[in-house]
C-alpha positions, 0 to 999 in steps of 0.5 A: 860865269865862264871861269873854271878853276880847281878849289876846295869846298868845306861843307856840313854833311847832314843825314836826313832820316826817311820815314819807314820801317827799320830797313829804310835807308837814310840819305844825306845832303850838304849845307853851309858850303864854303869855298877855300883854296881858289886861285886868287886871280879869279875875277869877282862875280857869280860861280857854280861850284860842283862837288860829289854830285852837288852844286851850289851857287856862290859869289866872289866879292873882293876876295870873299866867297859868299854862298847863295843858298843850299847845295842841290843834288845831281839826281844821277848820283846816289846819296844813301848812307852805307 
């Protein structure tokens, strides 16, 4: 790691219902995260990608981005549905 660059992230946003009464609020999370549009000169290796208060680990190998698990949420950023 140690490289910083702008890129785009494709991710599936899923709503997670909470248990409770009709006034309870649902929250959301992201899964199936993919990197697109990253600079081609980035070297192979592991990267941490951050977007909308989430972070996921990915590996660049011979020009292909490989996700290494689910996105995790920064606890400081609200994630409730409006």
